[in-house]
N, C-alpha and C positions, 0 to 999 in steps of 0.2 A: 248504252250507247258508247261508241267510240268515234272520236274525230280524228281524222288524217288528211294531211295535205294531198292533192293530187299527185305529187312527186313522191310522196311516202308510199302512197299506193302503188305507183308505177315500180317503184324500186323493191317493194315488199308485198307484191300481189298475193302470194302464197298465203302468207300470214294473215292478211285481211280476209282472205277467202275462207281461211279456216275458221276465222272469228264468225263470220257470217253462217257457216256450217254449224258452229256451235249455239247459234240462236241470237247472236248480237247484231245490232244494226250498226253500220259503218257509215259516218257522214263525211263526205268528200268536201273539202274546203279549197278554195284559190284565193288569196289574198285575203284570207281572214272570212270569207263569205261562203256559205253553204251553196254548193252547185249541184248536188244530188246525194243520193243515199243507196246503198246496198242493203237490203233486207231479206230475211229468210223468207222462203215461199210462203210460208204459213202467215206471217205477218203482211205479206204483200196481198193475199187474199183478204185478208181481214179488213186491211185498209180500203180495199175496192169495195167489198159489201158494205162496210161502215158509210162509204160515201154515198152508197145508192138508198140508204134507209130514208123513206119518206119520199122519194122521187116518184114512185109509181103507187098511187092511191085508188082504193077501191077495185072494181072489175074492170080491168084494162085488157083488150085484146091487142096482144103484142103485135100481130101481123098488121091489123089496122093502125096501130100508133106508128109502126114503121113506115108504112106506106105514106100517112100524113106528113111524117116529119121529111120523106123523101120529096115528096109533091111540093112542100113549101120551100125546101131548099133548092130543087131544081125546076122550079115552076119558070116556063118560057115567058120572056117579057117581049111583047110585040110592039 
């Protein structure tokens, strides 16, 4: 993992892009605090799939689950 300030990334974007292409994560900081990351595509897909593990359990009808979620979110209030 490589850490760089937003200014360093702005001034040397091609270098940090090459780092990501090479498989490294680049952590972007502002005033010493992490504000974001550039990650290789494979790692991004892995993070996403890892975050979903255990969310859906058993036999789930995705269309039904989607409709229930939308109905709950956009249920009209009279």
